[in-house]
Structures are given as structure tokens and as C-alpha cells.
N, C-alpha and C positions, 0 to 999 in steps of 0.2 A: 751537020743537022741533029738539032736534038731529038731526043727520040719523043714520041708525042704524049708519053707517060708523066714525062718531068719538064719539057717545054725549055730547056734551058742545059747547058752544060756545067752549069756550078751548081752547089747545093752545102747549104750550109749545116754542119752537121747536127743534130741535137744533143744540147750539154747539159744535163741535169745541172742541178744546186744552184739554179740561180741565172745562170748566163744566157740561156734560150729564152729571152721573156719576149711577150708578144709586138713591143718594139722594137726589139730586135728582127723579129722575123719580118714585121711588115718593113725594114730597112733595107734586108734582102731583098723580100717581093719588088719594091719600088726600084732596087737596082738593076733588075732583069735577073733574079736567082731565085730560088726556091729553097726558104727556112722549113724546119721542123720544132716542134715544140716538143719541151720533155716531161713526160708525166711523173718519173721519177721522183720521189722523195716528197711528192704532194697528196694531197687529199683529191677525192673525187671531186670535191667542190673547186677545189682550186683549178682543177684542172679543166672544168668546165669553164669556169670563170676567164682561162686564158683561152678557151678557144672563141668564145665570145668576142673579147677584146679583139682579137687577131681580124675575127668575120667582120667584124664594127669598121677595123678599118681600111676593111678589102683586102686583103693581103690572102693568098691563094699559100696554105701551107700542108705540112702533114704532122701528126703526133704519132711520138714513139713509148714504147711502152718497154718494161723490165719485166724478164719471164721471171716468176720464181721459180727457185730449185727444191722441190722437194726435200731431198738429201739435205740442203742445209739448213731447212726448216726443222727437221728432225735429228740432229747432230747427233753422233754417237758419243758414249758414256766420253772413251777417249777424246773427243775432238774438244766438248764441255771440259776437261780438264786442262786442254792447249788454251781453252779460252779463259779460263782464270789463271793459268799462268803468265798471260801476254795482260793481264789485266796489273798482276803483280810487278809485272815490268814495268805498266806504264807508270806507276805511283810517282815515279821522282819526276815525271813531266806534270801530272797532276798538281805537285806541290808546288812546282815552279810557278804557278797560275792560281796556287789556292783553290782549286776545281774537287770536287767529289765525282768522282767516276761511277757511272752507272752500273748493277749487275746487265751479264750480258742477256742482251735481248734474243728469245729466239723463235719468235712467232710472227714476225712483220714477212707479210707477203706483197707489201705496198701496195695495198688494197684494191689487189689484182681482179677481184669479180666486180667489184664495184665500176672500176673504170672499163673493162668490158662492155658491162651491162650498159652503161652511158654512151658508147661509141655506137653500140647495135642500136640504141633509142635515136639517136642524132647522130649519124656517120661524118665522119670527115673527109676529104678527098685520098687520103693517102697514111697509112697505118704502118709503123714500122716495129718491131720486134729486135729484141735485143736480151742477150744471155741465155737463150735456148729458143724453143719454137711453141708456136701458140697451139697446135694440135689442127690436125684435117678437119676436124668438126668446126672448129672456130672459124678460120680461116673460111671455110665455106659459106658461113652468116656471116662475117664481115662482108665477104667479096657481094655475097645476095643483098646485102643491106647498102653495097654501093661505092665500098672502098678498096683501093687498090693495095695489096698487102705485100709488105716485104721482109726480108729476113734477113739478119744481119751474122754472115758466115765467116769464117778464117779460113775454110779450109775445102777442097775439091769435095771432099766425105761430108761434111755440115753441108755443102751447097746442093748435094746430092740429097739427102735426108730432108732439109728444105723443100727442093722441088716434087719431094714424094708429098708433101703436103698441099702442094696446089697452090704455093706462094707465087704474087705475078711477076717477082724480081726479087732481085738480091743487094744486100750492101755488102761487097766482098773486103775485109777489114784487114790490113796489115797490120805487123806487129811494131810497124813505127809510125803508128795512130797513136796519139795522145789521150788520156781518160783510161777510160777500162775496158779490157779485151771483152769482147764479144764470144770467146771460146766456150763450147758447152757440152762438144760432146766428151765423154767419159777418159781418162787418159791423157787426152790432151795435155800439154804443158800450158796452155794462154799464150804462147807465144806468135802464134801464125805464122810461124817462119819454117818454111820449104827450104831445103838444099839442092843445086844443082851443080857438081865440080865441087863440092866443100866448102861453096861462098853462099851466104845467105841471097834468099830471093829478094826481089823488089815489089815495088805495089803490082808495075804494069806486069811484072812475069804470075803472079798471082793471078791477077785478074786472065788472062791469059790462059794457063790451068785451068781455071774454074769454068770460062768460057769452052775450052775443050769436053768438059766434063757435062755440064747442064748448057739448055738452050735456052734460059731465062736472059731479061734484059738484067745487066750490070753498072750499079753504081760502082765506084772506082774508092777505099777511102782508107788513107794513111800516107803521112809522108810529103801529101801533095800541098806545095806550097805556093808556086807562083803559073805563068803561062806555061813554062816548058813543061812543069809536071802535070799540067791537066792535059797539053798534047800526047803525054806518053802513054798514059792511061787510056785515053781516047782511041791510039793507035793502036793499044793492046784488045781492044776490044768493050771496054765502056762505052757505056750510053752519057754518062757524069761523072763529074770528081766531086767529092762529096770532103769538106775540108772543113774541121773543129779550129784548131790550131792558129790557124792564119786568119781567123775571125776575134779571136782572143781581144786582141790589143784595140779594137775597134772601140769608138764615142759610143756606139748603140748597144756594145756587148754588152751586159750582166755582170759580168767579173769582176771581181773585187779589185779595186785601183791596185790591192797589196800584189798580189795575183799579175795582174798587165804590168807592173814596174819591176816584178820579178822576171818578166821575159823578155825583159829588154838590157838585166844586170850581169855585167861581166863577171861577178860573183858565179855565178850557176855556168857550168862549162859542160855536164852532161846529161843524159834523162835515163833512164832504168822503169822497168817494169818492177811494181812493190802491190804488197799486201796490207802493207802496214796501216795503211788509214783504215780501209773498209773490208780487207777480210778478200778481196776479188783484186787480182794483178790488173793493177793498172799504170801505165806508162806518169812517171811525172818526173821533174827535174830533180836533181839529186840535191838534197837537203840536209839538215843535221838528224831528223827525224825517220828519214831512210836509211841514213847510215846507222842510227842506232838502233833501227829495229830492223835488221835482217831476217829475219827468222818468224815473222809476224804467221799465225795461223791461215789459211785462205778457209774463211767460214762469214760469208756473206751472206746477208746483212748484220750478224752481231758484231763484228769488229767497229763497222761503218758508227754503229749504236755507242760503242764503247769509245770510242775516239772521237764523238762529235764536241761533247765538252772540251776536247783539248783545243781542237780546231776554231771551236768556237772561241775560246779567249786568246790564242795565238792571233785570231784577225782581229780581233779588240787591242790585242797589246801591239797590232804591228808587228809582229815578229812572223816573217815568213820561214823561219826555219822548223816551226812546228806546224805547216799550213801544204795540204796537197795540192800541190803547183802542180798540177795535169800540163803536159805536154806534150806535143810529138815530136819527133826526133828534129823536124826542122825548125823548132821555135824559133830560132834568131835570126830566122826571115820573116818573122811576123810583123805586121806595121801597127802602125797608131795613126788614128785619123778614122773620115767616115765610111762606112760600110761601101758607100758608093766607091770610094775613090779603090777598095781594095778588088770590090767585083771588076770594076773596070779593067784595073789592070792583069784581071785573071782571064777578061774576056778579050783582052785585047784591041 
């Protein structure tokens, strides 16, 4: 039985960068699942326009925000030196495409306050946070405004910290998830992988541990690609399964065709966590750029802005080897076709 908060066992992950469009979220809703819009990398006005579009389509949806890290927005002199050194290492890539690399940008908080003000003034049903916690006061204000508040966590310790701020529910993200790791506690490596008996845990095992640590409703994220995966995390205590990679190749997904094609290409045989594209560890298909830049500084979003011209040029050139090909560990199971067909297979 789906949890009353979510109304479905299937949730489409918020995928920033243009993948989770209002049209995609509407298709997810029409198929009997729940989608999240992604506020990341957008202006306040663009976020509001997407909310209006999804509402006009009659879709039920949530909104996801990136929590800015004050440490990354005030990088040390040593980290700034690392950024300059990384900029130098990227020059051969820039020359390849004839683009100019910008100076490191250190002041981007993703329009945080403006987005919060907008969501308090015009609440949406569900608001989720990644890369950190919004603070207990903001959680109270959002809940008072009528929003269900979710925090994305990668460990029991992060779950306990989030519960202490009064969030309504948790998205428990395993390291097998594609795209950015949501890990936020100091000293974590961003992998979200615990070990039992010397072996990496599974998404279901992580869910079970978090459910034992806190008494909040849980959404499981990471490596869930089929009905068996959904059933496994539900059996472990999750109320729903959140999937991103499983939807990337769908017709309604806003992902670049180059990205969709790479997911189906036999050229790519593995994924890894890399900071090379954005300065924050994210799981991607292993391409030439990942291999060429194993020691990228963890400085988000400064690295994101630094590599943006390279990624745009690679996309324009049809070159997947310099593109951030986000993918979870189960990427080979991602299917093309309508969203409705994917959801139908997941629901059985």
C-alpha cells in the first residue's frame, strides 16, 4: 500500500540540468507515479515558471533545492590554488573546442534565498533538499506553509541529523545512484556505502539501517531499475522507490540525446564517482574526461562553472567523451520509450 504522503510506490528523481522538465513530470504523474522538478541551476523566475507549467498540466509534483555549502562559497587560499591549477589542466580541453575557460566563480548560492522566499509565498506540495539540511527554522516555516519537507541523506548519522530538524520524510540515497551524491556531513567521502562483513551494502540494507535509526517515512534511492528492485527496498522498510537513471532514456526525459545514446552504447562499461565535472562527487559513465581528470578539486559549484563551457562545447560537437554522462550502476537496464511504459513495468 503506497504511503499517504506519496500516493505511489514510484517516484521520479529530480534531475537538474534540464532532464526533469514540467512535461516529464506531467508524464510521470499521468502514468501513476510522482515526479520532482529540480530548481538547481535555475533562476527564481525559471523555477516559478516550471511550477506554473506543471500545475497547468494538472500534475502532482515536488520541488527539489540544492542547499548551498558556506564552506565552498568561502574557499580557503589552498582550495583556490587548487582551482587555478585545475583550470590550467583543463586548457588542452579548452583548446580542443576553441573555448575560453572562466575564472573560478566563488559566490554562487543558486539563488537560495529567492527560491525559499518564492516557495514560502506560493507553496508546493512537497519540497526536498539535497547537499545539506535547510535548518530547523526553515523546515518549520515550510511545513507551516503547507509543504511536506524531505531531506536527502546517505547514512544513519545524516538521517538522525535531518530528523532532528523536523523534516517530514527522508530520501535515503545509496552510492549506486547516478548523478551527485547528497552526502553532507563533514568527513564523509560522499560514497554513502557502509560495510557489513567486508562487503559494500545494498540500497535495501542502507534503508533498513536508516529505518532502524529514525522513525520517519523513507524513500529509497540508488540502483533501483526494475520491479524486483522496487520490491526489495519496500521490503526493507521504504515507502517508495526513487529512480532517475531508469527514466533518463524515456521519450519525455529532457536529457540530451547524446546522453541517452551513451547509456545504450556498448562503448561504456562502467561508472564511477567523480568530481571532475562539478567539484562535487557524482556517479557517471567512465569516459575520457573522467579518466583524464581523476584528481579534480572538490569545490562545488566553482568547478561546475569552470567546466560549463567545455560541456556545452562537447554537447554541440556531439562528443560524449567530454560530457557529464550521469548514470547509476544499473544504467544498462535503462529503457527507451514512453514514461508510461517504464512506470507500468515498475508497478507490474
